[in-house]
C-alpha positions as CSV (number, residue, x, y, z in Angstrom):
1,X,-20.3,35.9,-29.2
2,X,-22.3,32.9,-29.9
3,X,-24.1,30.6,-27.3
4,X,-24.8,27.0,-27.6
5,X,-24.4,28.0,-31.7
6,X,-27.1,31.2,-31.7
7,X,-26.2,34.1,-32.7
8,X,-27.2,36.5,-29.4
9,X,-28.7,39.3,-32.4
10,X,-31.4,36.8,-33.3
11,X,-32.7,37.4,-29.9
12,X,-33.0,41.0,-30.3
13,X,-36.6,41.3,-31.0
14,X,-37.7,38.4,-28.7
15,X,-38.6,39.6,-24.8
16,X,-36.4,39.1,-22.2
17,X,-38.5,36.6,-20.0
18,X,-38.5,34.3,-23.2
19,X,-34.4,34.4,-23.2
20,X,-34.1,34.1,-19.6
21,X,-36.5,31.2,-20.0
22,X,-34.3,29.8,-22.9
23,X,-30.7,30.2,-21.3
24,X,-32.7,28.4,-18.0
25,X,-33.8,25.1,-20.1
26,X,-30.1,25.2,-21.9
27,X,-28.4,25.1,-18.7
28,X,-31.0,23.0,-17.1
29,X,-30.3,20.8,-20.3
30,X,-26.5,20.6,-19.7
31,X,-26.6,19.9,-15.8
32,X,-29.2,17.2,-16.5
33,X,-26.7,15.7,-19.0
34,X,-23.6,16.0,-16.8
35,X,-26.2,14.1,-14.0
36,X,-26.7,11.6,-16.7
37,X,-22.7,11.0,-17.8
38,X,-22.2,10.7,-14.0
39,X,-24.6,8.0,-13.3
40,X,-23.2,6.1,-16.2
41,X,-20.1,6.5,-14.9
42,X,-21.1,5.0,-11.7
43,X,-23.3,2.3,-13.5
44,X,-20.0,1.3,-15.1
45,X,-17.8,0.9,-11.8
46,X,-18.1,-2.8,-11.7
47,X,-14.9,-3.4,-9.7
48,X,-16.7,-1.3,-6.8
49,X,-18.3,-3.5,-3.9
50,X,-21.3,-2.7,-2.3
51,X,-20.9,-0.5,0.7
52,X,-17.4,0.7,-0.6
53,X,-18.5,4.6,-0.2
54,X,-14.4,6.3,-0.3
55,X,-13.7,4.5,-3.7
56,X,-15.1,5.5,-6.9
57,X,-13.5,4.9,-10.3
58,X,-12.0,1.5,-9.6
59,X,-9.0,0.3,-12.1
60,X,-7.3,-3.3,-12.4
61,X,-3.6,-2.4,-13.1
62,X,-2.7,-6.3,-12.9
63,X,-3.6,-9.7,-13.8
64,X,-2.5,-12.8,-12.6
65,X,-0.4,-13.9,-10.0
66,X,0.4,-12.2,-6.5
67,X,1.0,-8.5,-6.7
68,X,1.2,-6.4,-3.6
69,X,2.7,-3.5,-2.2
70,X,2.1,-1.1,-4.8
71,X,3.1,2.4,-3.5
72,X,3.4,5.4,-5.3
73,X,5.8,7.6,-6.8
74,X,6.7,11.0,-5.6
75,X,5.0,12.7,-8.7
76,X,2.0,10.3,-8.5
77,X,2.3,8.6,-11.9
78,X,4.1,5.2,-11.0
79,X,3.6,2.2,-8.6
80,X,6.4,0.1,-7.2
81,X,5.2,-3.2,-6.5
82,X,6.4,-6.8,-6.0
83,X,4.7,-9.8,-7.9
84,X,5.5,-13.8,-8.8
85,X,3.6,-13.7,-12.0
86,X,4.3,-16.8,-13.7
87,X,3.4,-15.4,-16.9
88,X,6.1,-13.1,-16.2
89,X,8.5,-16.0,-15.9
90,X,8.6,-15.7,-12.1
91,X,8.9,-18.5,-9.7
92,X,10.2,-16.0,-6.8
93,X,8.9,-12.5,-5.7
94,X,10.4,-9.5,-7.8
95,X,9.9,-6.0,-7.7
96,X,8.6,-4.0,-10.7
97,X,7.4,-0.7,-11.4
98,X,4.3,0.4,-13.8
99,X,3.0,3.8,-15.1
100,X,-0.1,4.1,-13.9
101,X,-1.9,5.9,-17.0
102,X,0.0,4.4,-19.9
103,X,0.7,0.9,-19.2
104,X,-1.6,-1.9,-19.6
105,X,0.0,-5.3,-18.1
106,X,-2.8,-7.4,-19.9
107,X,-0.6,-8.8,-22.1
108,X,3.0,-7.8,-21.1
109,X,5.1,-7.8,-17.9
110,X,5.6,-4.7,-16.0
111,X,9.6,-2.5,-16.2
112,X,11.4,-5.3,-14.4
113,X,13.8,-3.5,-11.3
114,X,15.3,-6.8,-9.7
115,X,17.2,-8.1,-12.5
116,X,19.8,-10.0,-10.2
117,X,16.9,-12.1,-9.2
118,X,16.7,-13.7,-5.5
119,X,13.7,-13.0,-3.5
120,X,12.5,-9.6,-3.2
121,X,10.2,-7.3,-1.5
122,X,9.1,-4.1,0.1
123,X,10.1,-1.9,-2.5
124,X,9.5,2.3,-2.6
125,X,10.3,5.0,-4.9
126,X,13.4,7.3,-3.7
127,X,12.8,11.2,-4.2
128,X,13.3,12.1,-7.7
129,X,11.6,9.1,-8.9
130,X,14.7,8.1,-10.9
131,X,15.5,4.9,-8.4
132,X,13.6,2.6,-6.1
133,X,14.7,1.0,-2.6
134,X,14.0,-2.4,-1.8
135,X,14.9,-5.5,-0.2
136,X,16.5,-8.6,-1.7
137,X,18.2,-11.5,-1.5
138,X,20.6,-10.9,-4.3
139,X,23.7,-10.9,-2.3
140,X,23.6,-14.9,-1.3
141,X,22.8,-15.6,-5.4
142,X,20.0,-15.8,-7.9
143,X,17.9,-18.6,-5.7
144,X,15.0,-18.3,-4.5
145,X,14.5,-19.2,-0.9
146,X,11.7,-21.1,0.0
147,X,8.6,-20.2,1.5
148,X,8.4,-22.4,5.1
149,X,5.3,-25.0,4.3
150,X,2.6,-24.7,6.2
151,X,1.7,-28.4,7.2
152,X,-2.4,-29.4,8.4
153,X,-3.0,-27.6,11.9
154,X,0.2,-26.1,11.5
155,X,0.4,-22.5,12.4
156,X,0.7,-19.6,9.8
157,X,4.5,-17.9,9.7
158,X,6.1,-15.4,7.7
159,X,10.2,-16.3,7.0
160,X,12.5,-13.3,8.1
161,X,15.2,-14.2,5.7
162,X,18.4,-12.7,7.5
163,X,20.0,-12.8,3.7
164,X,17.8,-9.7,3.0
165,X,19.8,-6.4,2.6
166,X,18.1,-3.2,1.4
167,X,19.6,-1.8,-1.8
168,X,18.6,1.0,-4.4
169,X,18.3,0.5,-7.9
170,X,17.8,2.7,-10.8
171,X,14.5,2.1,-13.3
172,X,16.8,-0.7,-15.2
173,X,17.6,-2.4,-12.5
174,X,21.5,-1.5,-11.9
175,X,22.1,-1.1,-8.1
176,X,23.6,2.1,-7.5
177,X,23.8,1.5,-3.5
178,X,23.7,-1.1,-0.8
179,X,22.0,0.5,2.5
180,X,22.5,-2.5,4.6
181,X,25.0,-5.1,4.7
182,X,25.2,-7.5,7.6
183,X,23.3,-11.3,8.6
184,X,20.4,-9.8,10.2
185,X,17.1,-9.3,8.5
186,X,16.7,-5.7,7.0
187,X,13.8,-5.3,5.0
188,X,10.4,-3.2,5.1
189,X,11.7,0.1,3.5
190,X,10.1,3.4,3.0
191,X,10.6,6.9,2.2
192,X,9.5,10.0,4.4
193,X,7.3,12.4,1.9
194,X,9.7,14.9,3.2
195,X,12.4,13.1,1.2
196,X,14.4,13.1,3.9
197,X,14.4,9.9,5.7
198,X,14.1,6.3,5.1
199,X,12.4,3.4,7.9
200,X,12.8,0.1,8.1
201,X,12.5,-3.0,10.1
202,X,15.8,-4.8,11.5
203,X,16.4,-7.7,13.7
204,X,19.8,-7.0,14.5
205,X,19.4,-6.1,18.2
206,X,18.1,-9.1,18.6
207,X,14.3,-8.6,18.1
208,X,12.3,-6.9,15.1
209,X,12.7,-3.1,15.6
210,X,12.4,-0.5,13.5
211,X,15.1,1.9,12.4
212,X,15.4,5.5,11.0
213,X,18.4,6.8,8.5
214,X,19.2,9.5,6.0
215,X,18.8,8.5,2.9
216,X,22.2,7.3,2.2
217,X,22.1,5.2,5.5
218,X,23.7,7.5,7.8
219,X,22.5,8.8,10.8
220,X,20.5,5.7,11.5
221,X,18.7,5.7,15.4
222,X,17.0,3.0,16.5
223,X,13.1,3.8,16.8
224,X,11.3,1.1,18.8
225,X,12.5,-1.3,21.6
226,X,9.5,-3.6,22.8
227,X,9.8,-7.1,22.4
228,X,7.6,-7.8,19.6
229,X,7.4,-7.2,15.7
230,X,7.7,-4.2,14.7
231,X,6.9,-3.8,10.6
232,X,5.6,-2.1,7.8
233,X,6.1,1.4,8.8
234,X,5.3,4.7,7.0
235,X,5.7,8.1,7.7
236,X,3.2,10.6,8.7
237,X,2.4,13.7,6.0
238,X,4.6,16.2,8.0
239,X,7.3,13.6,8.6
240,X,7.3,13.7,12.3
241,X,5.5,10.6,12.6
242,X,5.5,6.5,12.1
243,X,2.2,4.4,11.8
244,X,3.2,0.5,12.2
245,X,2.3,-2.8,12.7
246,X,3.5,-4.7,15.9
247,X,3.0,-8.0,17.7
248,X,3.2,-7.7,21.5
249,X,3.5,-10.7,23.2
250,X,2.4,-10.9,26.9
251,X,2.4,-14.0,28.6
252,X,5.6,-16.3,29.5
253,X,4.2,-18.9,26.8
254,X,3.7,-16.2,24.0
255,X,7.1,-14.5,24.8
256,X,8.8,-18.2,24.9
257,X,6.8,-19.0,21.2
258,X,7.7,-15.6,19.9
259,X,11.7,-16.2,20.5
260,X,11.9,-19.4,19.5
261,X,10.2,-18.6,16.3
262,X,12.5,-15.7,15.8
263,X,15.5,-17.9,16.3
264,X,14.0,-19.9,13.3
265,X,13.9,-16.9,11.3
266,X,10.1,-16.9,11.4
267,X,7.2,-14.5,12.8
268,X,3.7,-15.5,13.3
269,X,1.5,-12.5,12.0
270,X,-1.7,-13.5,13.4
271,X,-2.1,-11.1,16.2
272,X,-1.2,-7.6,15.2
273,X,-2.4,-4.0,16.3
274,X,-1.4,-0.4,15.1
275,X,1.1,1.9,16.7
276,X,1.9,5.2,16.2
277,X,5.7,6.3,17.6
278,X,7.7,10.0,16.9
279,X,10.6,9.4,14.8
280,X,12.8,10.1,17.5
281,X,11.0,7.0,19.5
282,X,9.1,9.0,21.9
283,X,5.2,8.9,22.0
284,X,4.8,5.4,21.3
285,X,0.8,4.6,21.2
286,X,-1.6,2.0,20.3
287,X,-4.0,2.7,18.2
288,X,-6.0,-0.2,17.5
289,X,-7.3,-3.0,20.4
290,X,-9.4,-4.7,17.8
291,X,-7.5,-8.4,18.4
292,X,-6.5,-10.8,15.6
293,X,-4.1,-9.2,12.7
294,X,-4.1,-5.6,12.3
295,X,-1.4,-4.9,9.5
296,X,-0.8,-2.6,6.2
297,X,-1.2,1.1,8.0
298,X,-1.0,4.1,6.2
299,X,-1.6,8.1,7.3
300,X,-4.9,9.5,5.4
301,X,-3.3,12.9,3.9
302,X,-5.0,15.2,6.5
303,X,-2.7,13.1,8.9
304,X,-5.6,12.7,11.4
305,X,-7.1,9.3,10.4
306,X,-5.0,6.0,9.4
307,X,-6.4,3.5,6.9
308,X,-5.1,-0.3,7.5
309,X,-5.9,-4.2,6.8
310,X,-7.5,-6.1,9.7
311,X,-9.6,-9.4,9.7
312,X,-11.0,-8.4,13.2
313,X,-14.7,-9.0,12.0
314,X,-14.0,-12.3,10.2
315,X,-14.7,-15.7,11.5
316,X,-12.6,-17.5,9.1
317,X,-9.3,-15.6,9.8
318,X,-8.4,-14.9,6.7
319,X,-11.1,-12.6,5.4
320,X,-9.3,-9.0,5.7
321,X,-10.4,-5.6,4.3
322,X,-9.5,-2.1,4.7
323,X,-10.7,0.2,7.9
324,X,-10.1,3.9,8.9
325,X,-9.4,5.1,12.5
326,X,-8.8,8.5,14.1
327,X,-5.2,8.8,15.2
328,X,-6.8,9.0,18.8
329,X,-8.4,5.3,18.5
330,X,-11.9,6.4,18.0
331,X,-14.4,6.5,14.8
332,X,-13.2,2.9,13.4
333,X,-14.9,2.9,9.6
334,X,-15.2,0.0,7.0
335,X,-13.5,0.8,3.7
336,X,-13.5,-2.2,1.9
337,X,-16.1,-5.4,1.7
338,X,-13.8,-7.8,-0.2
339,X,-14.9,-11.3,0.8
340,X,-11.5,-12.9,0.8
341,X,-8.6,-10.0,1.1
342,X,-7.6,-6.3,0.5
343,X,-4.5,-4.9,2.1
344,X,-1.4,-2.6,1.4
345,X,-3.4,0.7,0.7
346,X,-1.8,3.9,-0.1
347,X,-2.6,7.3,-0.4
348,X,-1.0,9.0,-4.0
349,X,0.8,12.2,-3.1
350,X,-2.2,14.6,-4.0
351,X,-4.4,12.4,-1.6
352,X,-7.0,11.7,-4.7
353,X,-6.5,8.5,-5.6
354,X,-5.7,5.0,-3.4
355,X,-4.0,2.2,-4.5
356,X,-4.7,-1.3,-3.0
357,X,-4.1,-5.0,-3.1
358,X,-7.2,-7.4,-3.6
359,X,-9.0,-10.7,-4.5
360,X,-11.7,-9.6,-6.1
361,X,-13.0,-10.6,-9.3
362,X,-10.2,-13.0,-9.7
363,X,-12.7,-15.6,-11.0
364,X,-12.4,-18.2,-8.3
365,X,-8.4,-18.3,-8.8
366,X,-5.8,-17.3,-5.5
367,X,-4.9,-14.5,-7.8
368,X,-4.3,-10.9,-5.7
369,X,-4.3,-7.9,-7.9
370,X,-3.1,-4.4,-7.9
371,X,-6.1,-1.7,-7.8
372,X,-6.5,2.3,-7.9
373,X,-9.7,4.5,-7.1
374,X,-10.7,7.7,-7.2
375,X,-10.9,8.4,-3.0
376,X,-13.9,10.1,-1.8
377,X,-13.7,11.5,1.6
């Protein structure tokens, strides 16, 4: 038996105290070396901002354009996402996926899914990781619906196109199933970690509500029924609950404005809070009471906390960061410390990594890129 290249027979005539001292010195040197390597890795973690104690070994995965809503495959190896990166020939949001370990997107595009063009959004891997569900205007043609222009002094609004339908396509972009087919907004679909249900948002009731159905679109149940925009829902780790963002207009003026905008295919996402609800529609609970825009929530792997994006601490309105809060509404904690924008967090299936979108280190541009980090609990 050899230890560090020395044959133990050489120690036969050396006293036991010296032998123990030598072994202690060897182990100490190795521990010191490991600590030095950890410190070096820490010093090279240049994409992490001060105060981000829950993030480590941050990697940037996209480089240019607006890249967002990056969600993990079930095997934890890929991310689906939407991008308008002009270097990839886009003038409209398209759906892509990337291999987190293999793909380098500095000089080449990711794998295109939405090959029939149109405007596309909100993609998510289906069980088996051989297909992706997403919303698209493709049945209305290949043109790109225009985003409403924000006029000086005008209110910030999101379009909710009634031409969005929900599709499933294989990894080469061939559509294999159409889940919805109507003249309403159908989008924001995600899949349960139990691989049995889909949740999505639609305004087919006259309001923006959540719906849960089987993977083939059958056995649909309307989950929410209160006036306001209910969207961006994700399942809890056990598949029994949903976490989502919601606006809740209360005054006559707020209700009138909400309904007028929705009639025009618009919503104003500047006042939203985080809610949870059972998948059957019972147990609706408001988790945050922070004011301003709280959205893009996701359950932590433990199921007892929620991570989300919020601008409640911003004086300018557009500074968003990630926060954590308990499912009981206590223990609010800031996770990221971006100066402009961080959102769309999602944990890998094993809970060891987190993907999110951020404006950090974009060299003064408006680019939003996708980052992956080790999660430190």
